[in-house]
N, C-alpha and C positions, 0 to 999 in steps of 0.2 A: 135248539135255537131259542125257544122260550126262556130256558134258564140263563143263557147269555144275556137276553134282553133284560131280565130281572136283575142280573149282577150289574149291568151298565146303569140302570135306573138307580139302584142302590148307591153305586159309586158317585154318580151325579148328584144325588141327594145329599150325600156326604160333603161333596165338594162345595155345594151351595150353603150347607150348614156352616162349613169352615169359612166360607166367605162371609157370612153373616156374623160370625163370632170375630173375625178380623175387623169387620166394620164397627162392632162393639168396642173392640180394643182401641181403634182410631179415634172413635169418638170419646171414649173414657179419657184418652190422653189429652184430647184438644177441648172438649167440652165436659169436664168432669161434673159439673153441675146437673147434667142429665142422668148421673148415676148415683145420686144421693140416696136414692131408695133401694138400691142394690145391696145385697149382703156382701160382706167382705170375702166370704167364701166364693161366691159367684164371681167377683171381680177378679179374685186370684186365679180363677180357671180360665180367664181370657188369654189368648195367646199374645206374644209380643209382635205387634204389627211389623215392624222393620225387620225382624228376623224371619218371620213366616211368610211375608207376603210374596217373595219371589217364588217360592215353591208353589204356592196356591196359584199365582199368575201363569206359570209354565203349564200346570196341569189344565187350568181353566182355558188357556189359549188353544191347547191341544183339542179340547173338547169342542170349542167353538169352530175351530177349522174344519172339524169333521161334521158336526151337526147343523151349524148355521154360518157357513162361510161367508155369507153376504154381511155378516155383522163383525167379522175379523178385524177390518181397519177401524171400526168405531171402537172396539175394545182396545187395540193398541193405541189409538189416539189419546185415550185417557191416561195412559201410563208414560208414553214416549215424549221426550222434549223435542219440539221442532228444531231442526238444524239451522233454519234461518231466522229464528227468534232473535231479535234485537233488544226489545224490552220485556221485562217480566212483569206481568200483572195478573189479576185474579182470573181472567178468562184463559190465559195460556200457562198458568201454573199447573204442574203435573204431578202424578203420583211419584214419578222419578225425582222431582224436586223435594217432595215430602220426605222420601226415604234418606235423602241426605240433609235434611233439616233445613233447607234453604229459606232464608227470610231476607225480605227486600223491603227497605224504607222505614219510615218512623211514622208514629201516629197510625193512620190508617193504612196499614201495609200488608202485603201478601206473606203468608206463612203456611206451615204444614196444614193448618186447619183449613186452608183454600182447597186441599185435595179431597176433602171429604165427599163433596158432591160428584167428583169424578169417580171416586171408589164406588159410590151408591150406583152410579150408572153401570159400572162393570158387573157388579153383583146382579143388577137387574138384567143385564144382557145374558148372563150365565143362566139365571132363572128362566129366562125365555127359552133357553135350550131343553129344559124340561118338558116344554110343550111338544117338542119333536117326538116324544114318546107316547103322547095321548091325543094328539090332534091328527085327524084325517087329512087336514088341509096340506100336511107335509109329504102325503103319499105321492 
């Protein structure tokens, strides 16, 4: 049992790492000024957010369903577009919108950069699942 637990922890650590790499990839695309200090080699190692996100999301959602099911709806909310959405604004712009490069308005408008805080929350929710292995409060 202990070896399985270690395997699960290692897989979750890898998933969190991949989420962090995807976050850097998203930020690099929409806030490149934050990455001026990064080496070209490190930048080239970043994944393509729009290609890799769906795989990460599917695996992360499965982990959340098993380890912290009370956070599942929060995790999904940041990705999925509400069916009854009438207007698109910063508050309801989702990662799903980002993946199709949806842009609305001129001047101060919403664009894929608006998805950054939503993805930060998804990664944070997944990181909280790591506590499941170390906190006695989950027992």
